[in-house]
N, C-alpha and C positions, 0 to 999 in steps of 0.2 A: 363384715359378715365371715363365719367362719363354714368353709368347705374345706373340702378334700384337695381339691389343688390349692387354698392359702394351707395348706398342715402343707403339704410334697412342700411347696415354697418358700415351707416357713422352714422345713430342714434342710431345705439341701442348701440353702442358704446357708444360715447358722455350724450347718459340715465343712462348706468350704471355706467361712471367715476359723473354725478354730482349724479344719485340717494346713490352709496354704499362709495364716496368720502365723500359727506355731510352729507350721515350716518355718517360717519367716526368722522369728525367734527362737532354734535354734537350733543356726547359722551365722547370725550376729553373737552368740552365746557360744559357740565353737568359734570363732575367730578370733572376740573377745579369748577363748583360751590359749590358742595362737600365736596370737599376739605376745600373751608373756610370757612364752620361753618354758612355763612348767611342764614339765609332760609327763605326771601326774595330771595334773589339773586337765588336761587335752585328754585322758585315757580316762577319770571318773566323768568327762561331760559324754564319753562313745560311751560308755556303759552305760548312763542314764537315759542318754540321746538311741539307745538298741533295746534300751527297758522300755522306755514310750510307742517309738517306736508300732509295735504289734498289740498294744493293750489299748494303745489312743488314736493313732492316724489308720488304723489300719482296719477299724471300723466303722471310720468319719468317714470314711471313703468308700469304703460299702454302704453305710446310708446317703450317703452324698450322688454315687452311682444308682441305686434303686430308687427314689425320690427322683430323683431325674427322670430317668426310663419312664415310670406316672403319667410323669410332669410334662411331657413331651403329647402320650396318652390323653393327662385330661383338656390337657392345655391345645393342642391340633395341631398341634405343630406334627413333622414328619421325620422323620430316622433320618432318613437321606438330607433334608435340611442341613448346609451347609455347614452352619454351625455350631449343631449335636451331634455332628462324624469329629470334629475341630473339637469337641467340648470328647469326645466316645476316647477319640484317640490320644488327648496329653492326661487323659485317664487314669489310660491301659500304661503305656507309659511310665507312671509315675507308678502304678504299683509292679510296675515288672519288676522296676528298678529294687521296687521297697521290700521286694519275694526272695531277687536272685539277686541283688549288687549286697547288701548292706547285711546281710549274715555270714554272706563270702567273706565280704572285705571285714566285719570283727572276728571271725578264726580266724584270718592271715593274722591279724591283727594282736590276738591272742597267741597265736603262732610266731612272732616277731618277739614280743613281749618275754614269750619265757624261754627261747633261743639264744636272745641277745643284748635283751633289756628295753627300757626304755629310749636309752639315752644310744642307740642306733639311729645310725642312718633310718635303715626302714620303715621303723617305727612313723620318725616326721614323715615320710613318702606315704603309704600310711594312710594315716591321719589325714595328709593335705588331698590327695587323694579322692578319698572319702567328703571333702568339704568342696570339692569344686563338683564332686558327679551332683551333690545336692543341690551346689548355689542354681546346677544346671533345671535339674527335676525343679525347685524352685521356682527357677526364668521362665516353665514351661504351662507352670501349673496358673502365676499371676497371669500370660499369656491367656492362658482357658478360662482367670477371671473374663479381663476383658474382653475378650472375644466372646462368651457369655453375655456382657451386657448391651453390647453394642449390633451380636446378631449379623451378621454378614450375610449376603446370601450369595 
């Protein structure tokens, strides 16, 4: 039966699958570029990741959160439930990383390339740091997916 709850749950799950699954795919592709040692490939990957983030992942995260907030009400859960709070905290951490860290790291990388070139150690350090931050963010989101599934009290 299709009702508000099933529509919201479907949107919430679909957004989570695309957001977290896509993030996992980006992590694999980014690590693959790093392993290749090809700095131009790393830079191209970085530019693509920076392009897709605000155009795909950010809107998905908003759809996920809005649907989740309405789901709490529709399903009769409470915002004080541990699993709801943990989910919101994980989302918030990812959101802050997305708007505060990645754009600054990208600007810094562009400055490094302009002044020192792709072959500089600073470029590689910047790339590795962004990959590590992304891995931590992805692990947080994966933990949120698990805790949403088991709903600890």
